[in-house]
Phi, psi and omega in degrees: 000141180251137178240143177250126178224163176264141184255144173258194183297330174259148181277118176239142177223172179263011178290156176294130184281127179256129182295136179294131180283166182299327182284355181254017183276359176111173184261349182294145177307134187304314185296336181277003179280343180275129179248138179251131176264139180280144180216126177260116185279165177290346179295340180251029180296341179287344181291140172300154184305317181296323179290323176299317178298320178295319179296317179297318177296322180294320177298319178295321178297318180298314180296314182295315182299330185252019171077018179234021181267190179103155179291135179213124182292336179280109184271011186300310183268127184230155167241127183222179187212156172226146182238130175246118180282118182271323179201153177216122183226152172255120184286145179278057182238171176240113357284161177295144181240153175263125180245126182239146169231129183214154175261122179253117180257139179243146183222140171239133180190185177271108184292338181279314186260356176076020180275123180271132181252326185202148178210153174204160180222148174224155177256129178228155178234150178211149180228138179204169181289345173212178185296318180301313181292330177292317177298314180298319178300317180292315182295329178296338182280353177286126183256109182301334182262011181292158183297322180295321178291318179300316180295321178299314179294315182298317179297318179299315180296316181296320181288329175297317179297312181297320182301313183285322180293329183278340183236029184297316181298323179294321178299316180295321178296320178297319179296320178298319178299319178295321178298319179296341176262009182063025177264069187295317181298318179295321179294317179297319178299315182299317182287324181276355179282345179291122182293151182299331182297333176277070197304310183299312181291320180302315182289322176299315181292324178296324178294324181283329189285336182304305179297327179292319178299322178297317177298322180296311183290332176294318178295316180296324179299315179299318179297313182293320180295319178296318179295315181295320179297316179298316180298314182293317183291341182279348185218323186051037183242173177299319180297313180291329177295316179297316181295316180295320180294323177298317178298316181296336182295343181267001178286126180288130181295347177269357182283160187295330185257020181299320179297324176296324177295321178294323178297314179297318179297326177293320177297319178298316180299318179298318181292321179294325178294324177294323185287317185230016173055042175216161179287134177276126182266111181279124183251140179242132176053035173069012170213162182286130175237123183282152172294133182238144179257135179235127176266103186293339181276354183240018179289129175270171185299320181297318180294319179297319179298321179295321178295318180297318179297320178297321177298312181298320177299323179294318176301312182298322181297320178296314180296318181293321178297317177300316182296319180296332183280350180278132178297141185302323182295328178281333179291319188250012184284355177269002183280127176213063188263354183230000000 
C-alpha cells in the first residue's frame, strides 16, 4: 500500500520506529563520543579579562587535544577550572616584574546536576611586566598533552559512562515524572542527554523518548493549528493567508492533528483562488516541498536506518532547544567542586 504525506526538513514517517541497535552507533571510538563544554566559573572572577580568555582557550585546547572537544549544544558535561594564587612577588629588577605561583585545578563533571567525575591540579609559575602578563605567562605553561591531563580526561570519560549506566532506571523515572507534569521538553532533554557510549542506557532511553515526543508534537500541533486558525479567521486576506500558512508549516506530519492542518491549508487555498483567480501555493518551512510517495512495504534497511536517524535528530533538537533556553546560572548553580 502506498501512502502520500508531506515532508518537512526532517524526514518523518508513520512507520513503526525501530530502535537503533548497538552495532549501528557508528565507527568512532566509544570514549570519544563524549564532548566537554568549557565553563569559566565565578570563582576566578579575580582574573584579568585577558587571563580569563587564556584560561578558556586552554580548556578548549585540553578538550580538543584529548578527543572530547568540539561544539556541542548539550552543555551537561563540562570541563572547568579553579585557580588558587600561592604567591605573588615583585622582582627587584629594572624594570620590576610581577612573579606569580599558582595552583590550577581542573574538573570534569555534570554541569546540570553538579556531579564531579574527575579532577587534577598542577602548579605553574609566570612572570610578566604586569599582573595580567604574569597570569598569561603562567597559564601558557599548562600542557594539554601532559600525562596528568590525559589521565584526568580518561578518568572523567570512564566515570561518565559508569554514572549513566548505573542510574539509568532513575533517569527514566525522572523523565516520567516530568511527563506527568506536562514538561515534555524537559523529559526529552533528560532522556536524550545520555551519551551514545552508554549503550544499554542510551537504547533504553531512546525507547522511552518516542512516545513522549509524540505527546509533545501532538500538543504543539494543537497550539499551531489554533494560532493559524485565529490568524486566518481574523482577516481572510492574502496577508493573513501567508501568516497562517507559515504557522502551519511547523506542524509535524506525524502529529495527531496534521490532517486538520491540511484541511485548513486547503480552505486557505480555496479562498485565495477566489480572491485572485490563481492557485494558492502552500509553502512548507519557507521552501517548496513536493508531495512524495513512500511505499512502506518496499523500504530497504538503509532507508529505514536513515529514517531512524532523522527521528533521533528530531528528539535531540527538542532537547537541545530546551537546554539552550535555560539560563546559564540555573544550569551550573549546583556546582560546588572547589
